[in-house]
C-alpha positions in Angstrom: 1.6 -4.9 15.8 3.8 -6.2 18.6 5.7 -4.3 21.2 8.2 -5.9 23.5 6.6 -7.9 26.3 3.0 -7.1 25.1 0.6 -9.3 23.3 0.0 -8.7 19.6 -3.1 -7.0 18.0 -4.6 -8.8 15.1 -7.1 -7.0 12.9 -9.1 -9.3 10.6 -11.1 -7.3 8.1 -13.9 -8.9 6.1 -12.8 -7.9 2.6 -16.0 -9.1 0.9 -18.0 -6.7 3.0 -15.7 -3.8 2.3 -15.1 -4.4 -1.4 -18.4 -5.0 -3.1 -20.7 -3.2 -5.6 -22.5 -1.3 -2.9 -19.3 0.1 -1.4 -18.0 1.0 -4.8 -21.2 2.9 -5.6 -21.2 4.7 -2.2 -17.5 5.6 -2.6 -18.0 6.9 -6.1 -21.0 9.0 -5.1 -19.2 10.4 -2.0 -16.1 11.3 -4.1 -18.2 13.0 -6.7 -20.3 14.9 -4.1 -17.1 16.2 -2.4 -15.7 17.5 -5.7 -12.6 15.4 -5.4 -13.2 13.7 -8.8 -12.8 16.8 -10.8 -11.0 16.0 -14.0 -11.0 12.3 -13.2 -12.7 9.9 -15.6 -13.0 7.1 -13.2 -16.5 5.7 -13.3 -18.6 3.5 -11.0 -17.9 0.5 -13.2 -14.1 1.2 -13.0 -14.3 1.0 -9.2 -16.2 -2.3 -9.4 -13.5 -3.7 -11.6 -10.8 -2.4 -9.2 -12.5 -4.0 -6.3 -12.9 -7.3 -8.1 -9.2 -7.3 -9.0 -8.2 -6.6 -5.4 -10.3 -9.6 -4.3 -8.7 -11.8 -7.0 -5.2 -10.8 -5.9 -6.1 -11.4 -2.3 -7.3 -14.9 -3.1 -4.3 -15.7 -5.3 -1.6 -14.3 -2.9 -3.3 -15.1 0.5 -1.0 -14.5 3.4 1.5 -12.4 1.3 3.4 -10.0 3.5 3.0 -6.4 2.2 4.7 -4.5 5.1 7.2 -5.6 7.7 8.5 -2.8 9.9 10.8 -3.5 12.9 11.7 -0.5 15.0 14.8 -0.2 17.2 12.7 -0.3 20.4 11.4 -3.8 19.4 8.0 -2.7 18.0 7.0 -4.9 15.0 4.3 -4.0 12.5 3.2 -6.5 9.8 0.5 -6.1 7.1 -0.6 -9.2 5.2 -3.2 -10.0 2.6 
């Protein structure tokens, strides 16, 4: 994110730490415990597959720009893989 005459902020997130089997299991259990999975047939293994696919896409399209927002006041927000 850049604003006119200010330095940019770069957030580097370790995807491997965020998208792994342990996170999938914790997310699945938290969603089930909160009752937000009512009627949803998404299982723990499905979340594992989803996380693996996200990692594969991230490797294949590294650096791909997902979001590029430029405001009238000069603020710029970019989101990349």
